[in-house]
N, C-alpha and C positions, 0 to 999 in steps of 0.2 A: 774600644776594646779589641782586639786584635783575634784573628780565627784562631778556634784552637789547635793545635800540632799534631798528630798524629802521635808522635815520638811523647809525647805528656798527653796521653790520649783523658781525658776526664771523664770515665763512664759513670758515677754520679750526677756531675753536672750535667751531663751532653744528654741524661735521660729523665731530667727534670726540666730542664728546657724544653723538650719533644714534648713532656708530658702536661708545662704549660700551654704549649699552643691545642695539644688535642681539646686542652679544657674550653679553648676559645673558637674549637670548631674547624680546628685545621692541624690533618692528619698530615703529615712529613714523613717520606720512607725513599727503600731503593726498590732497584727492580734486581727483583732474586735476592738470594741472602748467601748463597754457600762459596763464598771467594776465600780462597784460602791466602790471598793477600789482605786479608783482614785478622788473623788471627797476630794474635801478640797486642793489638789495640782492640779491636771489638768484642774479640775472642779470647778469652783463655785457653790457649796450647795445653794446659797440662789438663783441663776436663778432656780433652779428645786420648789421651795416654793409655794404652792399654798391655799390658805385659812391657811396661818400658818401654813403646814405640807408638809414633802416635799412629793412628789410625784414622785413615782415610774415609773410612766406611763410621766408624763413630760417629767423625766428623759432619758427615753428609746427614746423617740422621738424627742429631742433639741439639745441631747447631740452633735451630729455629729457636729454641726454649732462649737459650741466650740472646740472640736477636730480640724477639718480643720485651725481654726484661728492660730494653733500651725503647728501642721503638714501638708505638699503636697501629700500624698499618706497614703491609709490603705487596709489591706487585708480583702475582705468583706470573711467571711466564710457561710454567709447566702445560699447563690447561688449555694452551693454545697448541699442542701438536696431538694432544690426547685426552678425548672425552675425559672430564674427572669421572669416578665411581665414588661410591660413599665411603668405604674404607679407606681410601686416599685422605677423601675431605677429612674423616673423623679423626684420621693420623694427625695431619698439620693440624686443626682445633684444639687437639686434646694438650697439644706443647705451648699454646699460645693461653693469654687472661682472659676471663669474658668478655672484656671491654673492647680487644683486639680483632683490627678489619682489616681483612684481607681484599685487593682488588685483582680479580679474575680476570686473565685474557681468554677471549670465547673463541673456543677450537678451530682452526682454520678452516675445517670441514663446513663449517656456514661462511666462513668470509673471504674463502680466494674463488676469485670466480673461474679461473684456470689455476691449476698444480704447479707447483714452480719443479724448473727441472733438479731435483734434489733427489737421491739414493731414497730417501725412505717414500717417496712414493710411489719407487720402482714404473712398475707400466704406467700406471696413471701422469707420472708427470708430464706437463704441459700439454696434457687434454683436457678438456672445458669440465670443471666438476658442478656434477648434475644437482647435489646437495646445497650451490650457494642461494643463500638467504633461504632455506626450508626451515620455517618458523615451527613446522610438528616436529621436525628432527633437531632444532634447537630445545624445544620445550620436551622432550624426554630424555633424551639422550644427556642435557647438560644441566638444565635447572630441576630438575625431578631429583639427583644425586648429592646436587646443593641443597634443595628444600630445608632440610633436618639442620644445617647449619646457616639459615640465613642471616642471625641475628649477628655473624660473624663476621658477614659479606657487605663488603663499604658500594662496592660498584664492580658492575658488568660489562668489560671492556669489548668492545669490538673494530679489532683492527684489521684497516682494509687497506692491502699494498697497494701500491702506486698500479692504476690500472693503464693496459696498454689501448692505444686508439680503438682496436678492433674488439677489445672489450665492451669499450659503452664509448660510444663515437661523440656522446654532447656531456656536459656534469648532467643536464639538468634530466638527462637517461639513469643515469644514477640515482638523483634525488629521488625519483620517482618508483623506482625500483626499492630503494631504502624507504620510501613512505608506504607504502605497501607491505612489506615485511613487520616494519616497527605498529604499524596499523594492528599486527595480529597477536601483540607480544602482549602477555602478562600486567597492568599494570603495576603490580605491588612488587618489582624490583629497580634500583637504580639503573640505568642503563648512560655507558657512554659511545661515543662512535669516536674513532681517529682516523683519519684520513690522511695519506701520501701522497696524494697527484694536486697539486699546488691550483691550478687550472680550477679543482670543482671546490674554490674556497668561495663559494659564490650565496647569491639571496636565498636562491630556489634552497640548497642543501639547509642552510642555517633554519630556513623557515621551518623545514622539513623537521628538524630536532627538537625546533622549538612547540609545533603542534603536538610531537610525543612527548615532548617535559623528558629531552633527553639531550642530555652535555655533551657540548662537543671538548673532544680532548685536544687543549694545544697538547702539541709535541715539536719535538728539536728532531726534523731526521736528515738525511742528506740531501734530497729534493724540496723542501718544504721551506719558507719563508720562516724568521726569526720568532719565536714563542710572543715577545712584544709587539712583532705585525701583526699575527694571528690576532692579537688582542683589542688594536685599535679598527680590526674589519668591523664594518655594522654589521650588530647581530650576531657576533660571534659569541656573545653572551647568551648560550640558548635557554639554559634554566637559571629562574631567580636566585634559588637555595642550595645551588650545587657547581664547581667547580672543579675539574679534574686537571691537572696537565702531569706529561711525561716529559722527562728531560735527559733524550736518551744521546743524542748526535748535535756535534755543531754543524749548523746546516751547510751542506757543499763536502763534509768530509764521508767518507764512504764508512759503513762498520765494519770491513775488512780493516782497513786500514788504521781505524780506532783501537780495533783488537792489539794488531800488532804493536800498536805505537804507549799504548799502555798498561797491558797485563804487564806482571799479574795484579796488578792495579792495588799494588798495597801504598801508594800515595800520587797527591798529584801533580799533576807534568805541565797541566796549559790553563791555567785557569781563565774562565769565557764567560768576562763580568756581565755581558747583556742577561745571560740566562739567568743567572740570579739575579739581576734584577727587575727579571721580568716573574720570579717566583716570591720575589719580596713583595710585589706588588700585589700578587695574589695573596699572602701572607695579612697584610695590612690592610686589605678589602677584606677580606671576611671577620677579621678582628671589626670592623668599623662595621656590619653588623649586627653589631649585640646580640647575636648567637641566632640570626635567624637564614643563619647558612653554614657551610661543608666547604671546605676545600681539602681534595687529596692530591699533593705532590709528591711523586716519584722522581729518583734520579739515579739515572745509571752510570758505572766506571766508565764507560765510554764517552762521556762527557767531560772531562777533564782530570780522569786519572783514577778517583779514587771517588767513590759519589759521598762516603763519610767526612771527609774534609770540604767538600764542595756542599753538605747540609751544615756543617759548624759554623761556614760563612756566610748560609741565606739568615741560621740564627742569629749570628752576630750583627746584621745590617738588620732584621724587622724587627 
């Protein structure tokens, strides 16, 4: 069977195959969902017409419900930029079925060692973050508003951007700081850690995650080794019952370059078979567990140009 082409997107068939995977413990979805390039394929453009014109605000507000009619999970990037509040969480959950699962990126107020030089940080840009790995702030500002919606949260993801040499002299220093942080967290949530410093992928780091039953998030990023190489590292499977992967970028490619090359994400432009094969491997391993494990696999438009078509290819190969 060849991969589904978006020009003849079979929504019902796609949704059925996604549902079959979720029944086997594999939740596959995308990184965010508000993409205009998916209108006419995943999204019925007519749903978002108001008074004879396409309403962008209507699309932004309502498209999650249409997404959730096909997929069973999504990775939410918005929580990375601002602590979630209960109203925002409630609005999202109200648009999805009871069995839909969100993966939330934890706010960078917790995970940034140093605030990036970006306008949103204003005078804090470039300064050391006093709240880095602050477990009390995480519990009060992140977990508390999420608690009423726990049944719809599959995993909470701590994303650590590439560290500079003066952030941590050695990977072991980061592992020790992470160990202290994870040891203070409530244990009744599922957590994953995503790092983007390839030299920190060593046994100390993996051992810390395993000790706290936290999964290493396999991720495709500019300076990271391919996901297949991460899978092959001894100890990288830090939890026996949970696998999380984010297929974001082809290693070696800058995020800004991918945006420029692939926008508006309406079609696949550059297949990356190695990432697909890594995802298929995770699907097959989870299926083989006989219901003893669960996998969350998230695909970004910046990987190949269109996450929907990438996922279609993964479904065909799995």
